[in-house]
C-alpha positions as CSV (number, residue, x, y, z in Angstrom):
1,M,0.0,0.0,0.0
2,K,2.8,2.5,0.9
3,V,4.8,1.6,-2.2
4,S,1.8,2.0,-4.6
5,Y,0.8,5.3,-2.9
6,T,4.4,6.6,-3.2
7,L,4.6,5.8,-6.9
8,K,1.1,7.2,-7.6
9,E,1.9,10.5,-5.8
10,T,5.3,10.7,-7.5
11,F,4.0,10.5,-11.0
12,R,1.0,12.7,-10.3
13,N,3.3,15.4,-9.0
14,L,5.5,15.0,-12.1
15,W,2.6,15.4,-14.4
16,R,1.0,18.2,-12.5
17,N,4.3,20.3,-12.6
18,R,5.3,19.0,-16.0
19,L,6.8,22.3,-17.2
20,M,9.1,22.6,-14.2
21,S,9.8,18.8,-14.5
22,L,10.9,19.4,-18.1
23,A,13.1,22.3,-17.0
24,S,14.6,20.1,-14.3
25,I,15.4,17.3,-16.7
26,T,16.9,19.8,-19.2
27,S,19.2,21.2,-16.6
28,V,20.4,17.8,-15.6
29,V,20.9,16.8,-19.2
30,A,23.0,20.0,-19.8
31,T,25.1,19.4,-16.7
32,L,25.8,15.8,-17.6
33,I,26.6,16.5,-21.2
34,I,29.2,19.0,-20.1
35,L,30.5,16.4,-17.7
36,G,30.5,13.8,-20.4
37,I,32.5,16.0,-22.8
38,I,35.1,16.7,-20.1
39,F,35.1,13.0,-19.1
40,I,35.7,12.0,-22.8
41,L,38.4,14.6,-23.3
42,V,40.3,13.6,-20.2
43,L,40.1,9.9,-20.9
44,N,41.3,10.3,-24.5
45,I,44.1,12.7,-23.5
46,N,45.3,10.1,-20.9
47,S,45.0,7.4,-23.6
48,I,47.0,9.4,-26.1
49,S,49.6,10.2,-23.4
50,Q,50.0,6.5,-22.6
51,G,49.9,5.3,-26.2
52,A,52.5,7.8,-27.3
53,K,54.7,7.3,-24.3
54,D,57.2,5.1,-26.2
55,Q,57.5,7.7,-29.0
56,F,57.5,10.9,-27.1
57,T,58.5,10.3,-23.4
58,N,61.6,8.4,-24.0
59,I,64.6,10.4,-22.7
60,D,67.9,10.0,-24.6
61,V,70.9,10.5,-22.4
62,Y,74.3,10.9,-24.2
63,I,77.3,9.7,-22.4
64,Q,80.7,11.5,-22.5
65,E,83.3,9.9,-24.7
66,G,85.9,7.8,-22.9
67,I,83.8,6.9,-19.8
68,P,84.9,3.5,-18.6
69,T,82.4,0.6,-18.4
70,E,82.4,0.6,-14.6
71,E,81.3,4.3,-14.5
72,I,78.6,3.6,-17.1
73,N,77.2,0.8,-15.0
74,I,77.1,3.1,-12.0
75,L,75.4,5.8,-14.0
76,K,72.8,3.3,-15.1
77,S,72.1,2.2,-11.5
78,D,71.8,5.8,-10.4
79,I,69.3,6.7,-13.1
80,I,67.1,3.7,-12.6
81,A,66.9,4.5,-8.9
82,L,65.2,7.8,-9.7
83,Q,61.5,8.2,-9.1
84,G,59.5,7.9,-12.3
85,V,62.0,5.8,-14.2
86,E,60.6,2.5,-15.4
87,E,63.5,1.2,-17.5
88,V,67.0,2.2,-18.6
89,N,68.5,0.6,-21.8
90,Y,72.2,1.1,-22.7
91,K,72.8,1.8,-26.4
92,T,76.3,1.7,-27.8
93,K,77.4,4.0,-30.6
94,D,77.5,1.1,-33.0
95,E,73.9,0.2,-32.3
96,A,72.9,3.8,-32.7
97,L,74.6,3.9,-36.1
98,E,72.8,0.7,-37.2
99,E,69.5,2.2,-36.2
100,Y,70.1,5.3,-38.3
101,K,71.0,3.1,-41.3
102,E,67.7,1.3,-40.9
103,Q,65.8,4.6,-40.7
104,W,67.5,5.9,-43.8
105,G,66.4,2.8,-45.7
106,E,67.9,2.6,-49.2
107,D,70.2,5.6,-48.4
108,G,71.6,3.9,-45.3
109,Y,74.8,3.0,-47.2
110,L,75.8,6.7,-47.1
111,L,76.6,6.3,-43.4
112,D,79.2,3.7,-44.2
113,G,81.5,6.6,-45.4
114,F,82.4,7.5,-41.8
115,V,86.0,6.7,-40.9
116,E,85.0,6.9,-37.2
117,N,81.6,6.6,-35.7
118,P,80.6,10.1,-34.6
119,L,77.6,9.0,-32.4
120,P,77.9,8.8,-28.6
121,N,77.0,5.9,-26.4
122,S,73.7,6.6,-24.7
123,F,71.0,5.5,-22.3
124,V,67.3,5.3,-23.5
125,I,65.1,5.9,-20.5
126,T,61.4,5.0,-20.3
127,L,59.3,6.8,-17.7
128,T,56.4,5.4,-15.7
129,E,54.4,8.6,-16.0
130,I,54.9,11.6,-18.3
131,E,54.7,14.0,-15.3
132,F,58.1,12.8,-14.0
133,S,60.0,14.0,-17.1
134,E,61.2,17.3,-15.8
135,Y,62.3,15.9,-12.5
136,V,64.2,13.0,-14.1
137,V,65.9,15.3,-16.7
138,S,67.0,17.7,-13.9
139,K,68.5,15.0,-11.8
140,I,70.3,13.4,-14.7
141,G,71.7,16.8,-15.7
142,E,73.5,16.9,-12.3
143,M,75.3,13.6,-12.8
144,Q,79.0,13.4,-13.8
145,G,79.8,11.8,-17.2
146,I,76.6,13.0,-19.0
147,E,77.2,14.9,-22.3
148,E,73.6,15.8,-23.1
149,V,70.0,15.0,-22.3
150,R,67.3,15.1,-25.0
151,Y,63.5,14.7,-24.8
152,D,60.4,16.1,-26.4
153,E,59.8,18.8,-23.7
154,D,57.4,20.9,-25.7
155,F,55.1,18.0,-26.6
156,I,55.1,16.7,-23.0
157,N,54.4,20.1,-21.5
158,K,51.5,20.7,-24.0
159,I,49.8,17.4,-23.0
160,I,50.1,18.1,-19.3
161,T,49.0,21.7,-19.7
162,V,45.9,20.8,-21.8
163,S,44.9,18.0,-19.5
164,D,45.2,20.3,-16.4
165,Y,43.2,23.1,-18.1
166,I,40.4,20.7,-19.1
167,K,40.2,19.3,-15.5
168,V,40.1,22.7,-13.8
169,I,37.7,24.4,-16.2
170,G,35.6,21.3,-16.3
171,L,35.4,21.0,-12.5
172,I,34.3,24.7,-12.3
173,L,31.6,24.2,-14.9
174,I,30.3,21.0,-13.4
175,V,30.1,22.6,-9.9
176,I,28.1,25.6,-11.3
177,L,25.8,23.4,-13.4
178,I,25.2,21.0,-10.5
179,A,24.2,23.9,-8.3
180,I,21.8,25.2,-11.0
181,S,20.3,21.8,-11.5
182,T,19.8,21.3,-7.8
183,F,18.2,24.7,-7.5
184,I,15.7,24.0,-10.4
185,I,14.8,20.5,-9.0
186,S,14.4,22.1,-5.6
187,N,11.9,24.6,-7.0
188,T,10.0,21.8,-8.8
189,I,9.6,20.0,-5.6
190,K,8.6,23.3,-3.9
191,L,5.7,23.7,-6.4
192,A,4.6,20.1,-5.7
193,L,4.7,20.9,-1.9
194,N,2.7,24.1,-2.2
195,S,0.0,22.4,-4.4
196,R,-0.5,19.7,-1.8
197,R,0.0,21.7,1.4
198,T,-3.6,21.2,2.5
199,E,-3.5,17.5,1.8
200,I,-0.2,17.2,3.7
201,S,-1.7,19.0,6.7
202,I,-4.6,16.5,6.8
203,M,-2.2,13.5,6.4
204,K,-0.2,14.8,9.4
205,Y,-3.4,15.3,11.4
206,V,-4.5,11.7,10.9
207,G,-1.1,10.4,11.9
208,A,0.9,9.9,8.7
209,T,4.7,9.6,9.5
210,S,7.2,12.2,8.2
211,W,8.9,9.7,5.9
212,F,5.5,8.6,4.5
213,I,5.0,12.2,3.4
214,R,8.5,12.8,2.2
215,W,9.2,9.7,0.1
216,P,7.0,10.8,-3.0
217,F,8.9,14.1,-3.2
218,I,12.4,12.4,-2.8
219,L,11.4,9.8,-5.4
220,E,10.2,12.6,-7.8
221,G,13.5,14.4,-7.7
222,T,15.4,11.1,-8.1
223,I,13.3,10.2,-11.2
224,L,14.0,13.6,-12.7
225,G,17.7,13.1,-12.2
226,L,17.6,9.6,-13.7
227,V,15.6,10.6,-16.8
228,G,18.2,13.4,-17.3
229,A,21.0,10.9,-16.9
230,I,19.6,8.4,-19.4
231,L,18.9,11.1,-22.0
232,S,22.4,12.7,-21.6
233,A,24.1,9.2,-21.8
234,G,22.3,8.5,-25.0
235,I,23.3,11.9,-26.5
236,I,26.9,11.4,-25.5
237,F,27.0,7.8,-26.8
238,Y,25.6,8.6,-30.3
239,T,27.7,11.8,-30.6
240,Y,30.9,10.1,-29.5
241,R,30.2,7.1,-31.8
242,Y,29.8,9.4,-34.8
243,T,33.0,11.4,-33.9
244,Y,34.9,8.2,-33.2
245,N,34.0,6.7,-36.6
246,V,35.0,9.9,-38.4
247,L,38.3,10.2,-36.6
248,T,39.2,6.5,-37.0
249,S,38.4,6.4,-40.7
250,D,41.1,5.8,-43.3
251,F,42.0,9.4,-43.5
252,Y,42.7,9.7,-39.7
253,S,43.7,6.0,-39.2
254,L,46.7,6.9,-37.0
255,L,44.3,8.2,-34.3
256,A,42.5,4.8,-34.0
257,A,45.2,3.3,-31.9
258,Y,45.0,6.1,-29.2
259,L,41.2,6.9,-28.9
260,V,39.2,5.2,-26.1
261,G,36.6,2.7,-27.5
262,V,32.9,3.6,-27.8
263,D,31.7,0.8,-25.6
264,K,34.1,1.8,-22.7
265,I,33.0,5.4,-23.0
266,F,29.3,4.4,-22.9
267,N,29.6,1.9,-20.0
268,D,31.7,4.3,-17.8
269,S,29.6,7.4,-18.6
270,L,26.3,5.6,-18.0
271,V,27.3,4.5,-14.5
272,L,28.7,8.0,-13.8
273,F,25.7,9.8,-15.1
274,I,23.1,7.6,-13.3
275,T,25.0,8.1,-10.0
276,I,25.4,11.9,-10.4
277,G,21.9,12.4,-12.0
278,S,20.0,10.6,-9.3
279,G,22.2,12.2,-6.7
280,I,21.4,15.7,-8.0
281,G,17.7,14.9,-8.0
282,A,17.7,13.5,-4.5
283,L,19.7,16.4,-3.2
284,G,17.3,18.9,-4.8
285,S,14.4,17.1,-3.2
286,I,15.9,16.9,0.2
287,T,16.9,20.6,0.1
288,S,13.4,21.6,-0.8
289,I,11.8,19.4,1.8
290,R,14.0,20.8,4.6
291,K,13.1,24.3,3.6
292,H,9.5,24.1,2.8
293,L,8.0,21.0,4.5
294,D,7.7,21.0,8.3
295,V,7.7,17.2,8.9
């Protein structure tokens, strides 16, 4: 009896205040779409960072000429002990020259003209995370026996900067939009409360408990949030699927290896949206009940 009454009153309130209900759903959809865009951007930037790590976050450390093998081994041990270093590979000058020959392809024979190999011995360092690059480079620069340190600083800094900006701006936007959505849902519940104030007074008079009266309004806000979550998840899914198909077409085939798959985006965003959407709805309801319902 209590469950059927709660559901009946919930949907009656939603229909009675359908314009405000529509405004509530729209605000939740707008909030979660912004969240979804930020979520997708951050996931893909992280994916690109990880996927491109071998190409862009390897640090090449050139060793001074004439350093004995014992000192080279000590340098390698010191480098691998640094925070953020995953692996250190030693590359001789002969190995480096062979790599250049392979890269030059048919013109590789031109490098055979060197009387003496001009390339230095080196370490190739792989980092655990891209953020450790500046720290590792600065520490290696202080070591004795190092000729030069090279890495793609500009590319790395751009990835970190873009990712940080997206996270900060996104967080600010999300907080603002969640506040607006909560406010609109709170006003929707307030309208429902005002339209039933006499009925609520009678229910209190005949002995209805506080939670018996509150539940339809809490459920109403939660449903508004859930509907907004489902709609926004659908919009994000179809939009991202279309964008993904365009970006992974033959013309942009190099991007395919780095972008996060459509199914993962949908599954992760759906759980996130339902949690946040229902949370916004319930929070708006509870806020309104505390302010306008004396039970």
